[in-house]
C-alpha positions as CSV (number, residue, x, y, z in Angstrom):
1,M,-0.1,0.0,0.1
2,P,1.6,3.3,-1.1
3,L,2.2,6.1,1.3
4,I,-0.1,9.2,0.6
5,L,1.2,12.7,1.0
6,H,-1.7,15.3,1.6
7,A,-0.3,18.8,0.2
8,L,-1.1,21.9,-1.4
9,Q,-0.8,22.3,-5.3
10,A,2.5,24.3,-5.1
11,R,6.0,23.5,-4.0
12,G,6.4,25.4,-0.8
13,N,7.5,23.5,2.1
14,T,6.2,20.2,0.7
15,D,9.1,19.9,-1.9
16,A,11.7,18.5,0.2
17,V,9.3,15.9,1.4
18,R,8.4,14.8,-2.4
19,L,12.2,14.5,-2.9
20,M,12.9,12.6,0.3
21,L,10.0,10.2,-0.6
22,E,11.3,9.6,-4.1
23,E,14.8,9.1,-2.9
24,S,13.7,6.4,-0.3
25,G,12.3,4.5,-3.0
26,V,9.0,3.8,-1.3
27,A,5.7,3.6,-3.1
28,W,3.9,6.9,-2.7
29,R,1.2,9.1,-4.2
30,E,0.1,12.6,-3.7
31,E,-3.5,14.1,-2.7
32,A,-3.1,17.6,-3.9
33,L,-5.4,19.7,-2.1
34,T,-7.4,22.8,-3.7
35,S,-8.0,25.9,-1.5
36,A,-11.5,24.9,-1.7
37,R,-10.9,21.6,0.2
38,L,-8.1,22.7,2.2
39,Q,-9.7,23.8,5.5
40,K,-11.9,20.7,5.7
41,A,-9.1,18.5,4.7
42,A,-6.7,19.9,7.1
43,R,-9.0,19.4,9.9
44,T,-10.0,15.8,9.0
45,I,-6.5,14.4,8.0
46,S,-3.9,16.5,10.2
47,P,-3.4,16.2,13.7
48,T,-2.2,20.0,13.8
49,G,-4.4,21.3,11.1
50,N,-1.5,21.9,8.9
51,L,-0.1,20.6,5.8
52,P,1.9,18.7,4.6
53,V,0.7,15.3,6.1
54,L,2.0,11.9,5.3
55,Q,-0.2,8.8,5.9
56,D,1.5,5.4,6.2
57,G,-1.2,3.0,6.8
58,D,-2.4,3.8,10.6
59,V,0.6,6.3,11.0
60,V,-0.1,10.0,10.4
61,V,2.8,12.6,10.5
62,A,2.4,16.3,9.9
63,Q,5.0,18.9,9.6
64,P,7.8,18.8,6.9
65,E,10.7,18.2,9.5
66,A,8.9,15.4,11.1
67,I,7.8,13.8,8.0
68,L,11.6,14.0,6.5
69,T,12.7,12.5,9.6
70,Y,10.0,9.5,9.6
71,V,10.6,8.7,5.8
72,E,14.5,8.5,6.0
73,E,14.7,6.8,9.4
74,R,11.8,4.3,8.4
75,Y,12.6,3.5,4.7
76,A,16.2,4.9,4.0
77,P,18.2,5.0,7.2
78,K,21.6,6.1,7.2
79,E,23.5,3.6,9.3
80,H,26.8,4.4,11.3
81,L,26.4,8.1,11.4
82,V,28.5,9.4,14.5
83,P,27.0,12.1,16.7
84,L,28.9,14.9,14.9
85,Q,27.4,13.9,11.6
86,Q,24.2,13.5,13.0
87,A,24.3,17.2,14.4
88,R,25.8,18.4,11.2
89,R,22.7,16.8,9.3
90,D,20.3,18.1,11.8
91,M,21.8,21.9,11.8
92,I,21.6,22.0,7.9
93,L,18.2,20.6,7.6
94,S,17.1,23.4,10.1
95,F,18.9,26.1,8.2
96,A,17.3,24.8,5.0
97,L,13.9,24.8,6.3
98,E,14.5,28.2,7.8
99,L,15.6,29.5,4.5
100,Q,12.7,28.4,2.6
101,R,10.3,29.6,5.4
102,T,12.0,33.0,5.4
103,L,11.7,33.4,1.4
104,W,8.0,32.5,1.4
105,S,7.2,34.9,4.1
106,A,9.1,37.8,2.6
107,E,7.1,41.1,2.7
108,F,7.4,41.7,-1.2
109,Y,5.4,38.5,-1.8
110,H,2.3,39.8,0.2
111,A,2.5,43.4,-0.8
112,E,0.3,43.7,-3.7
113,T,0.2,47.6,-3.5
114,L,4.0,47.9,-4.4
115,S,5.1,49.5,-7.7
116,D,7.4,47.5,-9.7
117,R,10.3,49.7,-8.5
118,E,9.2,49.4,-4.8
119,L,9.1,45.6,-5.4
120,E,12.6,45.5,-6.8
121,E,13.9,47.8,-4.1
122,Q,12.4,45.2,-1.5
123,K,13.8,42.2,-3.3
124,G,17.2,44.0,-3.5
125,L,17.2,44.7,0.4
126,F,16.1,41.2,1.1
127,I,18.9,39.6,-1.0
128,R,21.4,41.9,0.7
129,D,20.3,41.6,4.2
130,F,19.2,37.9,4.4
131,V,19.8,35.8,1.3
132,V,23.6,36.6,0.5
133,P,24.5,36.2,4.4
134,A,22.7,32.9,4.2
135,L,24.2,31.7,1.3
136,S,27.7,32.7,2.2
137,F,27.3,30.8,5.5
138,L,26.3,27.7,3.5
139,T,29.2,28.1,1.1
140,R,31.5,27.8,4.2
141,L,29.4,25.0,5.4
142,I,29.3,22.7,2.4
143,G,32.3,23.7,0.6
144,A,33.4,21.4,-2.1
145,R,31.6,18.4,-0.5
146,D,29.5,16.5,-2.6
147,Y,26.5,16.6,-0.2
148,A,25.9,18.0,3.3
149,L,27.7,14.9,4.8
150,G,30.2,14.4,2.2
151,D,29.5,11.3,0.1
152,I,26.3,10.5,2.1
153,F,22.9,11.9,0.8
154,T,20.5,12.6,3.4
155,R,17.2,14.4,4.3
156,A,19.3,17.4,4.9
157,D,20.0,17.6,1.2
158,C,16.5,17.0,0.2
159,A,15.7,20.3,2.3
160,L,18.6,22.1,0.8
161,V,17.8,21.3,-2.7
162,A,14.2,22.4,-2.3
163,A,15.1,25.8,-0.5
164,L,17.8,26.7,-3.1
165,D,15.7,25.8,-6.1
166,A,13.1,28.2,-4.6
167,V,15.6,30.9,-4.4
168,D,17.0,30.3,-7.8
169,K,13.5,30.4,-9.1
170,N,12.2,33.6,-7.3
171,L,15.5,35.5,-7.1
172,P,17.4,34.2,-10.1
173,R,20.2,36.8,-10.0
174,V,21.5,35.3,-6.6
175,L,22.9,31.9,-7.1
176,P,25.3,32.7,-10.0
177,A,27.3,34.5,-7.4
178,F,27.7,31.2,-5.5
179,P,29.5,28.7,-7.8
180,E,30.0,26.1,-5.3
181,I,26.2,26.0,-4.3
182,K,25.4,25.8,-8.1
183,K,27.7,22.9,-8.5
184,Y,26.2,21.3,-5.4
185,L,22.4,21.6,-6.9
186,K,23.7,20.2,-10.2
187,R,25.0,17.2,-8.4
188,C,21.9,16.7,-6.5
189,H,19.5,17.3,-9.6
190,A,21.7,14.7,-11.4
191,R,20.6,12.1,-8.8
192,P,18.4,9.4,-10.6
193,A,15.3,10.0,-8.2
194,I,15.4,13.7,-8.2
195,S,16.0,13.8,-12.0
196,R,12.9,11.5,-12.6
197,L,10.8,13.6,-10.2
198,M,11.8,16.6,-12.1
199,A,11.3,15.1,-15.6
200,E,7.8,13.9,-14.4
201,G,6.9,17.5,-13.3
202,R,5.9,16.0,-10.0
203,R,7.8,18.7,-7.9
204,L,5.0,21.3,-9.1
């Protein structure tokens, strides 16, 4: 019986979950919820009233970080990680989720009254004050490693790919200034599971 992912019809904070599910190799399908169904579905399915939610038989898991952890630990466990590696994975996972949350909650996304000039000014300030420092930190953290833990691909990488792709899509002038991050993304995109998900258009 496949796992069922209940989510909005958008990338957002669900994108990392889709990547983790595909990487794990487990059978899964997505139930995309439209805004008309959202409120009722969230109350019925989610223990917290929030989405995304993963159903695995009788098990229900809500919130992206919890779902990422559940899927990897249940279906794609990384054996023999020492405490330092575990701490590094969890730190990068938190960083990636916060990067994406901050991007989606940026004021310029929700200020419908801004002129084009004001919108560009707001984006410029956001890039200068938040995105560039965050990506500079990430560059130092990842360096020339293949993945967050060197040669081991984990849930932290799924969250990073989702966050960095969101940055590249919405602020396309930023990533070219960070060549190591571009190389990292290219390696991740080339992984068979992620490449397949992208080719099939299932990342939305």
